C-alpha positions as CSV (number, residue, x, y, z in Angstrom):
1,M,4.0,-12.2,8.9
2,K,1.7,-12.7,5.7
3,I,3.2,-12.2,2.1
4,I,0.4,-10.3,0.2
5,V,0.1,-9.1,-3.4
6,M,-2.2,-6.5,-4.1
7,L,-3.6,-5.7,-7.5
8,F,-3.8,-1.7,-7.2
9,L,-6.4,-1.3,-9.9
10,C,-8.9,-3.0,-6.9
11,F,-7.6,-0.6,-4.5
12,F,-6.5,2.9,-6.0
13,P,-8.1,5.2,-8.2
14,L,-6.9,5.2,-11.9
15,S,-5.4,8.7,-11.1
16,T,-3.1,7.5,-8.9
17,L,-2.0,4.7,-10.8
18,M,-1.0,7.1,-13.8
19,A,0.9,9.1,-11.1
20,Q,2.9,6.0,-9.8
21,D,2.8,7.6,-6.4
22,V,0.8,5.9,-3.9
23,S,1.5,7.9,-0.9
24,G,-1.2,9.3,1.2
25,V,-4.0,7.9,3.7
26,Y,-6.4,5.2,2.8
27,S,-9.6,4.4,4.7
28,T,-9.9,0.4,5.1
29,E,-12.1,-1.8,7.0
30,W,-9.3,-1.9,9.6
31,G,-8.8,1.9,10.1
32,N,-6.8,4.5,8.1
33,M,-4.1,2.9,6.5
34,T,-1.0,5.7,5.6
35,L,1.4,4.6,2.8
36,T,4.5,6.0,2.0
37,Q,6.5,5.8,-1.4
38,Q,10.0,6.3,-2.2
39,G,10.7,4.8,-5.4
40,S,9.5,1.5,-5.9
41,T,9.4,1.1,-2.0
42,V,6.2,1.4,-0.3
43,T,5.9,1.3,3.7
44,G,3.0,2.0,5.7
45,T,1.1,1.7,8.8
46,Y,-2.5,1.0,10.1
47,P,-3.9,0.9,13.5
48,L,-5.1,-3.0,13.6
49,N,-2.2,-4.4,16.1
50,N,-0.1,-1.5,15.2
51,G,0.2,-3.2,11.5
52,R,3.2,-2.3,9.3
53,I,3.3,-2.7,5.5
54,E,6.6,-3.1,3.5
55,G,6.4,-3.8,-0.1
56,T,7.8,-3.0,-3.8
57,L,5.7,-1.3,-6.6
58,E,6.1,-2.6,-10.0
59,G,3.3,-1.1,-12.1
60,R,0.2,-1.7,-10.8
61,V,1.1,-4.5,-8.5
62,L,2.6,-4.2,-4.8
63,T,4.2,-7.2,-3.7
64,G,5.2,-7.5,0.3
65,R,4.5,-8.2,3.7
66,W,2.5,-6.8,6.5
67,H,2.8,-7.6,10.2
């Protein structure tokens, strides 16, 4: 497991940040990453090694883990 901290300003459009809901499908160099947000909890998947993401969104910062 790796610990990640993403600054959403770098990865997501400003309109997404304003809405504070990052749920959706995002194109990455590792394939499409799907994120689901419930409150401040964000979970997701991506195809590389059946990857999973679990984290907490505070403002524009997602802190969590990817496996």
